[in-house]
C-alpha positions in Angstrom: 0.0 0.0 0.0 1.3 3.4 -0.9 2.2 5.9 1.8 1.3 9.6 1.8 4.6 11.7 1.7 4.5 15.3 3.1 6.8 17.7 1.4 7.2 21.5 2.1 8.1 24.0 -0.6 10.2 27.0 0.1 6.9 28.9 0.3 5.8 26.7 3.2 2.9 25.3 1.1 2.1 21.7 2.0 2.3 19.5 -1.1 1.3 15.9 -0.9 2.7 13.2 -3.3 2.0 9.5 -3.1 5.4 7.7 -3.1 6.6 4.3 -2.4 9.6 4.6 0.0 11.0 7.1 2.4 10.3 10.9 2.6 11.9 13.0 -0.1 14.7 15.3 1.1 13.5 18.3 -0.9 10.9 19.1 -3.5 13.0 19.9 -6.6 11.9 21.9 -9.6 12.2 19.3 -12.4 12.2 15.7 -13.5 15.1 14.5 -15.5 14.5 14.9 -19.3 16.5 11.9 -20.3 17.6 8.9 -18.3 19.4 5.9 -19.9 20.9 2.7 -18.5 23.8 1.2 -20.4 23.6 -2.6 -19.9 26.9 -3.3 -21.5 25.4 -3.7 -25.0 22.7 -1.1 -25.5 21.1 2.0 -24.0 17.9 1.1 -22.1 15.4 4.0 -21.9 14.6 4.8 -18.3 13.1 8.3 -18.6 9.5 7.4 -18.1 10.3 5.1 -15.2 12.4 7.8 -13.5 9.5 10.2 -13.7 6.8 7.7 -12.4 6.2 6.7 -8.9 6.6 2.9 -9.5 9.1 1.3 -7.2 12.2 -0.5 -8.4 11.8 0.1 -12.1 15.0 2.1 -12.7 18.3 0.2 -12.9 21.1 2.1 -11.2 24.1 -0.2 -11.6 25.2 -3.9 -11.7 28.5 -5.0 -13.2 32.0 -3.4 -13.3 34.9 -4.3 -15.5 35.0 -4.3 -19.3 31.8 -2.7 -20.6 30.5 -1.7 -17.1 26.9 -0.8 -16.5 26.4 3.0 -16.5 23.4 5.3 -15.5 23.1 8.4 -17.7 21.0 11.5 -16.7 20.6 14.8 -18.6 18.2 17.8 -18.8 18.4 18.0 -22.6 18.8 20.9 -24.9 16.6 23.2 -27.1 18.1 24.9 -30.1 21.5 23.7 -28.9 21.1 25.7 -25.6 21.9 23.2 -22.9 20.3 23.1 -19.4 22.6 22.9 -16.4 21.7 20.9 -13.3 23.6 20.5 -10.0 21.5 18.3 -7.8 19.9 14.9 -8.4 17.5 13.2 -6.0 17.1 9.4 -6.2 14.5 7.4 -4.4 16.5 4.1 -3.9 13.7 1.4 -3.4 16.2 -1.5 -3.5 19.6 -0.6 -1.9 22.6 -2.1 -3.6 25.0 -4.3 -1.8 28.9 -4.1 -1.9 29.0 -2.1 -5.2 30.4 1.3 -6.1 29.9 4.0 -8.8 31.9 7.0 -9.7 30.1 10.1 -11.0 31.4 11.6 -14.2 30.8 14.4 -16.6 31.9 15.0 -20.3 34.5 17.6 -21.1 36.3 18.5 -24.2 39.0 16.1 -23.1 36.7 13.3 -22.4 34.9 11.9 -19.4 36.2 13.4 -16.2 35.4 12.7 -12.5 32.7 14.8 -11.1 33.4 16.2 -7.6 30.1 15.1 -6.3 28.7 14.6 -2.7 26.8 11.4 -2.9 24.5 10.8 0.0 23.2 7.6 -1.7 26.6 6.0 -1.0 26.7 4.6 -4.4 23.0 3.6 -4.3 23.6 1.5 -1.2 21.4 3.8 1.1 17.7 3.1 0.6 15.1 5.9 0.4 15.4 9.5 -1.0 19.0 10.8 -1.1 20.7 13.3 -3.1 23.9 13.6 -5.3 25.1 17.3 -5.5 28.1 19.0 -7.3 29.3 22.4 -8.4 28.7 22.9 -12.1 32.0 22.4 -14.0 33.3 25.2 -16.1 34.3 22.8 -18.9 31.1 20.6 -19.0 30.5 20.0 -22.6 27.1 19.4 -24.3 27.0 16.1 -26.2 24.7 13.5 -27.5 24.0 10.1 -25.7 21.8 7.8 -27.7 21.2 10.8 -30.1 19.8 13.0 -27.3 21.6 16.3 -26.8 22.4 17.7 -23.2 24.7 18.1 -20.4 25.2 14.5 -19.2 26.2 13.2 -15.9 26.8 9.6 -15.4 27.3 7.0 -12.6 29.7 4.4 -13.8 29.9 1.1 -11.9 33.4 0.5 -10.7 32.7 -2.3 -8.3 30.1 -4.9 -9.1 27.0 -5.1 -6.9 25.9 -8.2 -5.0 22.4 -6.9 -4.8 21.4 -4.8 -7.8 20.2 -1.3 -6.7 16.9 -0.1 -8.1 15.1 3.2 -8.0 11.6 4.5 -8.1 11.7 8.1 -8.9 14.2 10.8 -9.7 14.1 14.6 -9.4 16.6 17.3 -10.3 17.5 20.8 -9.6 17.9 22.3 -13.1 18.5 25.9 -14.2 15.8 26.4 -16.7 15.6 30.2 -17.0 18.4 32.5 -18.1 18.1 36.3 -18.0 20.4 39.3 -18.5 20.1 42.6 -16.5 21.3 45.9 -18.0 20.9 49.5 -17.0 19.2 52.2 -19.0 22.6 52.8 -20.7 22.8 49.2 -21.7 25.7 48.6 -19.2 25.4 45.2 -17.5 24.3 45.1 -13.9 26.4 42.6 -11.9 26.2 41.5 -8.2 22.5 40.9 -7.8 21.2 38.2 -5.6 18.1 36.0 -5.8 16.3 38.5 -3.6 16.7 41.1 -6.4 14.4 39.1 -8.6 10.6 38.5 -8.6 8.8 35.5 -10.2 5.1 36.0 -10.4 1.9 35.1 -12.3 2.4 31.4 -12.1 1.3 28.8 -9.5 4.8 28.3 -8.0 7.0 31.4 -7.9 9.7 29.6 -5.9 13.3 30.2 -6.9 14.7 26.8 -6.2 18.3 27.8 -7.0 20.1 30.8 -8.4 23.4 31.6 -9.8 25.3 34.5 -11.5 27.2 33.5 -14.6 28.8 36.8 -15.3 28.4 39.7 -17.7 25.0 40.6 -16.1 23.6 37.0 -16.8 21.8 35.0 -14.2 20.3 31.6 -14.1 17.3 30.2 -12.2 15.8 26.9 -11.2 12.2 27.4 -11.5 9.2 24.9 -11.3 8.3 22.7 -14.2 6.0 20.3 -12.5 3.2 22.7 -11.4 0.0 23.2 -13.4 0.7 26.8 -14.3 4.4 27.2 -15.3 4.1 30.3 -17.5 5.8 32.9 -15.1 6.8 36.5 -15.3 10.3 37.7 -14.1 11.7 41.0 -13.2 14.7 42.5 -11.4 14.9 45.2 -8.7 17.6 47.1 -6.8 17.4 49.5 -4.0 17.5 53.0 -5.5 16.9 51.9 -9.0 13.6 51.7 -11.0 12.6 48.4 -12.6 11.6 48.2 -16.2 9.1 46.0 -17.9 8.8 42.3 -16.7 9.4 39.5 -19.0 7.2 36.4 -19.7 9.0 33.3 -19.4 6.7 31.1 -21.4 6.1 27.6 -20.3 8.9 26.6 -18.0 9.9 23.2 -19.5 13.0 21.3 -18.5 14.8 22.9 -21.3 16.4 26.3 -20.5 14.4 29.4 -21.6 17.0 32.0 -22.7 15.8 35.6 -22.3 19.2 37.2 -22.5 18.4 38.5 -25.9 15.7 40.7 -24.4 17.3 41.9 -21.1 15.7 43.1 -18.0 16.3 46.9 -17.5 17.1 48.7 -14.3 17.2 52.5 -14.3 19.3 54.1 -11.5 17.9 56.8 -9.4 19.5 59.9 -10.7 18.5 62.3 -8.0 21.4 63.7 -5.9 21.3 62.9 -2.2 22.4 65.7 -0.1 23.0 63.3 2.9 24.8 60.4 1.1 27.0 62.5 -1.1 30.5 63.4 0.4 33.1 66.1 0.3 36.8 65.4 1.1 40.1 67.3 0.9 43.8 66.4 0.9 45.9 67.9 2.5 43.8 69.6 5.2 46.6 72.0 6.0 48.1 74.2 3.2 50.7 77.0 3.2 49.2 80.4 2.4 51.7 81.0 -0.3 49.5 81.4 -3.2 51.1 78.3 -4.8 50.5 75.3 -2.4 47.2 73.5 -3.2 44.7 71.1 -1.6 42.6 68.8 -3.7 38.9 68.8 -3.0 36.8 65.7 -4.1 33.1 65.7 -4.3 31.5 62.3 -4.7 28.0 62.4 -5.8 25.6 59.6 -4.9 21.8 58.9 -4.8 19.9 58.0 -1.8 21.0 54.2 -2.1 24.6 55.2 -2.3 25.0 54.5 -6.0 27.6 56.8 -7.8 26.2 59.4 -10.1 28.1 60.6 -13.1 27.4 63.5 -15.4 26.3 65.8 -12.4 27.3 69.5 -12.4 29.2 70.4 -9.2 30.2 73.8 -7.9 32.4 74.5 -4.8 32.3 77.7 -2.7 34.5 79.0 0.1 33.4 80.7 3.3 36.2 83.2 2.7 35.0 84.1 -0.8 37.7 85.8 -3.0 40.4 85.2 -0.5 40.7 81.7 -1.9 41.2 80.7 -5.5 39.2 77.6 -6.6 39.6 76.0 -9.9 37.7 74.9 -12.0 34.7 77.0 -11.1 32.5 74.1 -11.7 33.1 70.4 -12.8 31.1 67.4 -14.0 31.2 64.2 -12.0 32.9 61.3 -13.7 32.1 57.6 -13.9 33.1 57.2 -10.3 30.6 60.0 -9.4 33.6 62.3 -8.5 34.3 65.9 -9.3 37.7 67.3 -8.4 38.8 70.9 -7.5 42.0 72.7 -6.5 42.1 75.5 -3.9 45.0 77.8 -2.9 45.3 81.0 -1.1 47.7 83.8 -0.1 45.7 84.6 3.1 46.2 82.6 6.4 43.0 81.4 8.0 40.4 78.7 7.9 38.1 78.1 4.9 34.9 76.0 5.0 34.2 74.6 1.6 30.6 73.6 0.5 29.5 71.8 -2.5 26.4 71.9 -4.7 25.5 69.2 -7.1 22.7 69.8 -9.7 21.5 72.7 -7.4 21.4 70.5 -4.3 23.6 71.7 -1.4 25.3 68.8 0.1 25.1 68.3 3.9 28.8 67.5 4.3 31.5 70.3 4.0 35.2 70.2 4.7 37.6 72.8 6.3 41.0 73.8 5.0 43.5 75.4 7.2 45.8 78.0 5.4 48.7 78.2 7.7 52.4 77.6 8.0 51.6 74.3 9.6 53.8 72.6 7.1 56.8 74.5 8.5 58.0 73.4 11.9 60.4 75.2 14.0 64.0 74.4 13.0 63.2 74.5 9.2 65.8 76.0 6.9 63.9 78.0 4.3 64.8 80.0 1.1 62.7 81.4 -1.9 62.0 79.3 -4.8 64.7 79.3 -7.4 63.6 81.9 -10.0 66.0 80.2 -12.6 67.6 83.5 -13.3 71.4 83.4 -12.7 71.6 87.2 -12.6 69.5 87.4 -9.4 70.6 86.5 -5.8 67.6 87.2 -3.7 66.5 83.5 -4.0 69.8 82.2 -2.8 69.6 83.5 0.9 68.9 80.8 3.5 67.0 81.6 6.7 66.4 79.7 9.9 62.7 79.5 10.8 62.4 79.6 14.6 59.7 78.6 17.1 58.9 82.3 17.6 57.6 82.1 14.0 60.4 84.5 12.9 63.2 83.9 10.4 66.8 84.4 11.3 69.6 85.5 8.8 72.9 83.7 8.4 75.3 86.7 7.8 77.8 84.4 5.9 78.5 80.9 5.0 81.0 80.4 7.9 78.3 80.9 10.5 76.0 78.7 8.5 78.5 75.8 8.5 79.1 76.2 12.2 75.6 74.8 12.5 75.1 72.7 9.3 77.2 70.5 7.1 75.3 71.1 3.9 72.2 72.5 2.3 70.3 69.3 1.8 67.6 70.1 4.4 66.7 73.6 3.0 63.0 73.9 2.1 62.0 76.2 -0.8 59.0 78.5 -0.1 57.1 81.2 -2.0 57.6 85.0 -1.6 54.2 85.4 0.0 55.0 82.9 2.7 58.4 84.3 3.3 57.0 87.8 3.7 54.8 86.6 6.5 57.8 85.7 8.6 59.3 88.7 10.1 63.1 88.8 10.6 64.2 88.1 14.2 67.9 88.9 13.7 71.2 87.3 12.7 72.4 83.9 13.6 75.6 83.9 15.6 78.4 81.2 15.7 77.4 77.9 17.3 78.9 77.9 20.9 82.0 75.9 21.3 82.5 75.7 17.6 85.5 78.1 17.1 87.0 81.2 18.5 86.3 84.5 17.0 87.9 88.0 16.7 87.7 91.2 14.6 90.5 92.6 12.5 90.6 95.7 14.5 91.0 94.0 17.8 93.8 91.3 18.6 91.7 89.8 21.4 90.4 86.1 20.8 87.0 85.3 22.1 85.1 82.0 22.8 81.4 82.0 21.9 78.9 81.2 24.7 75.1 80.6 24.3 73.2 83.6 22.7 76.2 85.2 21.1 78.0 86.0 24.3 81.7 86.6 23.8 84.3 85.6 26.5 87.9 86.8 26.0 90.5 84.1 26.3 93.2 85.9 28.2 96.3 83.8 27.2 97.6 81.7 24.5 98.1 78.9 27.0 94.4 78.9 27.9 93.5 78.9 24.2 95.7 75.9 23.6 94.4 74.1 26.7 90.9 74.5 25.4 91.2 74.1 21.8 94.4 72.0 21.3 97.8 72.6 19.8 96.2 73.8 16.5 94.1 76.5 18.4 95.5 79.3 16.2 93.8 77.6 13.0 90.4 77.6 14.8 89.9 81.4 14.9 87.5 83.1 12.4 87.1 86.9 11.9 83.8 88.4 12.2 83.2 91.5 10.0 82.8 94.6 12.0 79.2 95.1 10.7 78.2 91.8 12.5 80.1 92.4 15.7 77.0 94.2 17.1 75.2 90.8 17.1 77.3 89.7 20.0 77.6 90.8 23.6 80.4 90.3 26.1 80.6 88.1 29.1 83.1 87.3 31.8 86.7 86.8 30.8 88.1 83.2 30.7 91.0 83.1 33.3 91.1 79.3 33.9 90.5 76.0 32.0 87.7 75.3 34.4 85.8 78.4 33.3 84.9 77.1 29.8 84.2 73.6 28.2 83.9 74.1 24.4 83.1 70.5 23.7 80.2 70.3 26.3 78.8 73.6 25.1 79.0 72.5 21.5 77.0 69.3 22.3 74.4 70.9 24.5 73.5 73.9 22.2 72.7 71.8 19.1 69.9 74.0 17.7 69.6 77.7 16.9 66.3 77.7 19.0 68.4 76.7 22.0 71.0 79.3 21.2 68.3 81.9 21.0 66.8 80.7 24.4 63.6 79.7 22.8 63.6 76.1 24.0 
């Protein structure tokens, strides 16, 4: 006596089918289109038996060795368009004993092993069980017994003691193929099953879904219900769906609608809250030459990038800032780029408008000498004119925001070995730094004198000069070659120095310790 089997669809609709045997694992969307059993000499048709409920009328395997028994299953083809399938349910009514099969598919290099998960355990488990696999990239359509399709087969590799028999088979087959493009006919990738609706048929369940690429998607839809003429459409947040497409009767053969794509039109309205404004760098020297790049990214309410939108940028300081271009059009990344520079120190708040919509986000740029840190050596940009010298002077930028002059190269080289660390700046920025005075010799570096005075002095912190009263003291402090370590200071710069206590003993002065401790001009100036 037949048992009543209760199976739930994905829509939680109770479907009752009379089967012999155990409860089906799943309610799949199709019956196999072709089933053959190779008995060693000929193909035995099993399609009708595989679609029926009669127990034990489908041979699954028997003998291995030369000319083994083979079970072939396919979903067929229409107009040379083949139908993929990746799951086969088999109701094994008589479990096999001892035997084994290997699942294979046909590629352009011959039959290859199919990496399948076989819950039937080579048809040795009774009842409904499934065989599943990932669809191979090189699965080749071919003809078995003059029938075209993608074929999967179970080849007996170990002969059975008890021959396995099946009642019914079901498959998960991809029998609908669609393509999705936007209003500009660009493909729309990355959609999920939830982005598609199936309607106007008795079973709208999407049993399986996969994205192939190039905007093409495949579905496993019902072929066993009474009404299998469905309607399909795509949707995406922030996009407007186009006209739905009729599938026609959903047979086992694949229905290919890619020639008449589904169309999604993006929402082209600018979102003030989702669009963004960014800048790099956020601090720029107010020299009229240094620039920051402002990037406005235009999006709709769903966050999709919008190209072709006219964008303008304005500054809270008006004409104090130079913005170029005056307006720009967003590119394929939804971005419009601007440059801003200024000769006026201060803070600028930049606001953007896209297609007349003022964006919620703004960005602030600080025009300051923040890029120059105390201790920086600066000079004007080279004007490339050999006849001018104003762009060759090097200054020390101190922590009091003033620049200090090196009277000559001898004083410069008492502090630095070369000019590699010098930063070039604009005339506008240089003019904002007032001159704080002249740099004096580094303490402990050498002794100094003027041509009109024979006295030799050691240099202390802050340009304080201390007379070394005897040659013996000078030799004791600076070594036997002390007389080679004296430099003349021009009379015009002598005023930069002041006078301290005379040095009358070696213990009064330590040039090496002083040289090491006063290692920056800021320290020499008493600024740190």
